[in-house]
N, C-alpha and C positions, 0 to 999 in steps of 0.2 A: 197498704189496703188490701184485704184479702182477695179482691179480683185481680190485682197485679200479682199478687205473690203466685196464685194458682197459676197465672199463665207461664211461670217458670217451673213451679215445682209438682203442680197437679194436673196440668194440661201438656204433659209430653216435652219438658225441657230434655229428658233424655240423658242427661250427665249424671252418673254415681253420685248420690249425697253424702257416701260417709267411703273414704278410701281405709282398706285394710292398715291396721299399727302393726308392726313387727310381732308383738306380743299378741296378737290374735292368730296371725299367720303361724307362730310357734306353737300356739294351743291347738290349732287346726290339726296340725301333721300328727300329733300324738293321742288325740281324741279317739275314740272308739265308740260306739253307741249302737243300742238296740232300739226296737220300737218304743219299749217304756221309757226310756233316758230320751229319745227324742220328744217323746210325748208331753213330759215331763218339763223339758226345755223349752218347748213350744207355749205350753200353759203359762209359762213364766212370762212370756211376753205380750201375751193378752190384757189389756187394762181398759180404763174409761176412754184414752184416746186410739187404741187400736181393736175395734170391736171382733175379728178373728182372723185367723190366717190358716192356710194349706201348706204343708212341706212334704216334697217328695225328694228322696236320697234313692239312688242306684248305683251299683258296681256290679258291673257283668249281666249276669240274669237275676240279680237280687234285687227286689224294689222294696224301699220302706215309703209309707204314706200316713199322714198325722193329720189332725185338724182338730182345731182348739178356737172357742169363743163362739161367736154369734155370725151367722150369713145375714140375718135379719133382725135388729136390736129391739125393736117396738114389741115384737110378736115372741121374742127370745127364740127363734128358730135356730139350732143349733147349727154350724158349720160341719159340710160335710167333704170329705175328699175328693168327690165328684163333681162339687159345684163349679160352675162356670163364674169365669171374672171377665172384665175388660182388660187386656192385655197391653194396651197403650202400644208404645213404642216398638215392643216386639214384632210388631206388624211389619216393621223395616224389613228383618230377615226374609219373611215371604216375599215381600215385593221385591227385593234384589234376587230372590231364587227365581222368581219368573222371570226378570231380566236377564239374567244370566242364561237360562235355558233359551230365550230368544236369541241371546249371543251363540250359544252352541249350534242353533239351529241355522245359523247364518242371516239371520232376519235384523239383528240390530249390531253394531260393533262399540265396543268400549271407548272409541275416540270419534264415534258419531256427535256433533255438536247439536245442544239443543235448538237452535235454528233450524236446523237440517231435519229434525224430529217434528218441531212444533214450531212452526213459523210464526215470528213475532209474540212469541208467548212471553219473551223477558228480555229488557234490554241487555245487550253484548252477548245475547244467546250463541253468536256464532266464536265466541272464546271460551264458553264452557260447554265440557263433554260429558256424557252419560258416567264414565269414570269417576268424573269429580261430583257428580251427584251421588253416586255410590258411595264414595268415600268421605262425603261431607266436607268436601275442600273445593266447593264452588265460590265459597266469598259471598253467596247472597245472604240477603237479610232473612231471618226466620220470621215469619208473620206470626209466631205465635210464641216464641220466646225471647226474641230480642227487643221487647217493651212497647211493641204496640198492643193496645189493650181492645181492639176493636172486636174480637171474638169473644173474649169473656166479659165484656160489658154487655153483650148482647146476650150470651147463655145465661148469666147471672142476674141480668136485670130485668128478666120476666119474657124473655123469649126463648127458653130454653129448648126448643123444638124447632128453632130456625133451622132449613135444610140448606145446609152451606155446599154450593159448586165448588168442583176445583177452582174454577175461575175467579171465583170471589176469593178465595184462599191466597192464591198468585198475584190478584190485584193487589191486596195488602203489602206482600212483600213490595211491589213495583213501586211503591209510593215512597220508599225509602233508598237512601244509596245501600250500595253493598257494603258488608261489612269487611272486605278486603277484595283484592283482586284474586281472580282463579288460581288455584293451587299455592297460593301464597302462605296457607294454615288451615288449620281444623277448626271448624265450630259446627254445634250440633245444628241442623236443618232439617226442620219438618218440610221446609218449601222443597226442598229438593226430592223428597219423596212423594209430593203431591205431583211434581214434575215428571217422575217416573213412574207414576200411576198413570197420567196421560199419555207418556209414552207408548206405556202397554197397550193403552185402548186404541190407540192411533194404529201402532203396529198391527194389532191383532183384530180389529175391528169388531171387538167384543168389550163389554162391560168388564171392568177389573174383577169384580167378585163373581163372575163366571171363568175367567181365567185362572184365579186363586182355586174354586173349587175344581176344574179339571185337571190342572196341573200339581196341585199340590194336598187340598184336603181329601180327595178321593184317592190316588195311588198311594198317599202316605198313611190311610186308613183314620184318618183323624173325623171321628163321629161326632166329636162335640165342638166343632170349631166351626165357626161363622165369620164372614166379615158383613158387618151389620150395618145399615144403612138408616134404621129407625131407632128410634129410643128404648123399646122395648126387647129386653133379654128375654129369650125364649127358654122354656125348661129351668130346672132349677139352680140357681144362680146367687151368688153373694152381691147383697146391695153394697154400694159403695157410699161411703161417709167423709166428711171433711167437718172441720170443727172452725165456723166464723166466728173471728174475735173471741168475746167473753161467753157467748152462746152456748147452747149444746150441740151435739151432734147432728148435722143435717144430711138427709138423706139424698145424695146427688146422682141416684142410678139414671132416672130419667130424662138424661139430656142426651139428643140426637148427637149421637158419635161424626156425622159428617164433618164436623169441625176440624177432624183428625185424618179422616178418608185415609188415603194410603200410606200415611204417616202413622195410623194407631186404632183404626176401626176394627181390628179383632176381637173376637169373643172366644174364648179356650178352656180349658182344663190342665190341670197339673199334668194330667198323664199324657194328653194330647200335644202340649209342648213338649216333654221328654222324648216322645215318639216322633215327632217332628224334627228334632236335632239330631236325634239319632238316625233316622233316616236319610238326613241331608248328609251328615258328615260320611256317613259309609255307603254313598254314591247311589243310593235311590232313589235321587230327584235330580243331580247333577252329575258331568263327567267329573273326574277324579281332579283333572287341571283346573276345572272351574272351582271345584270345593277348595282346592291351596290357595285360589286368587282371592276367593270370599275370605279366606284365614289368613293372607299376609296384610298387616296391617303398617300403619303409620302412626305416629305419635298424637295425643290426644292433648289435653291441659295440661301444663308442665306440672303443675303441682300432682298430677296421677303417673308417677313414676313407673314405668314397667307395663302400662294400661296401653292399648292400641287400638285404632279404628280400622276396619277393613270394608268389605262391601257389606253394609247392613249388618255387622259383627262387631262386637266389643271384644279385645282380647283382655283377661283380666288375670292377675297373678292371686293364684291362690293359696301358697302357703306350702301345698305339696304339689305344685306344678302350674301349669298355666290351663286356663280354660276359654272357651269361646261361647258368647252367646250375645243376650242383651238386657236390658232394664227396659221396664214398661211402666210409664205413668198415664194416668188420666184422672178425670176427677172422680176423686174416692177410691181410687186403686194403685196398688204399687205392686209389681211383678218383677221378679229376677230369676231368669233361665240359663242356666251354663252347663257345658258339656265339657269334656276333654275332646281334643283333636279328633279322635277316634269313636267319639260317643259312646263309649264303655263306661265311663263315670261321669253322674249327672246330679245337679242340685237343681229344683224348682221351688220358687216361695211364693206364695200370692196372699196378699193382703188387702183388706177391704177398707183402707185408710188413705188418705192421701199424706204424702210427705209433708205438706204445709200443716197438718193436724198432727200428726206425731211431735212429739219432743225429739230433739236429735240424738238423746240416749235409747229412744224406741227404735228407730231406724238402724242404729249400730248395734244393738242387741240382734235384732231380727238377721240382719246381714252377717254377722258374726254367727249365729246358729247356720244359716244356709251354707256358709263356707267349711264350717264343722261338719256339717252334714256329707257336703262333697267329699271332705278329705278322710272321714274315718267313720261314717255312720253306720257302713253295712260291710265291714271286713269279716 
């Protein structure tokens, strides 16, 4: 069923769709490209299922940006490298950064329990810590990706502008038994980051969007990045498309992002995402020890050998070394943003189609291109 698949694929399952094969990793280490070659490669990935994409590759002070396809299909508006996208789960890195800033200020501790910070918010809150929310080892049921269709049924069933409160989202999780005991294993957890957003608001007594803007967007110079609370995306932006069943592409841009909130409501550009991760890893937003803590990862799914999850960060083997960043998914959008540990090498890929819409080979080709760009595009 389309709505059920979207709950996992198009609405922030957060887990990488395609793992790199050894052949891809080997090719990535030996490829070197310039703007023309990258442009041709990106053009080949655009088709009836993938309306458009933006790719940024950076090595040191040398950056290449290319765009292909359409940001809006019906008017055939060409994609621009500056177009804004919903970046979904990449929001978690931003939220984790604010949490760690509060830890650095002595206003939170990683071993604080949910019960101590949000009394009565969840069952067993005295056994789940801020640390376990950050690294997604809480064992909590994910309100969006673990099989409950409450959110997608409403959004795709005629009420796309419903304004979801964080408490509504947590209540969906609370109706279900936990996936596991705290710290027993890793599983992707949008619920965890909604709770962290609430903890930020309770600790600072300010709205999450205000804290993100004051603590990250402004000091990092992210002029095209916002934490959206309404369905309208301001400024030039890519529309997001899904392919339901046998029908044609459906524009799902105008869905209220409150269903993701702290787990995925940010809108940004390729430039801003690259700047954010670069600033973060170089100590512009956190102390060096807290950046190291973010990049200290534990194992994810068994089939993803070499991958790890830290505090709002995925560690990803790239064939030419290890990168840190995150994937992002929302209705009609997929985003991949990865950087070396020091921010000197980067690759950001933005696509205005959901994973459920693309064929498996589409996503594989796009991810392979992002890895090749990371490893050799700007030598």
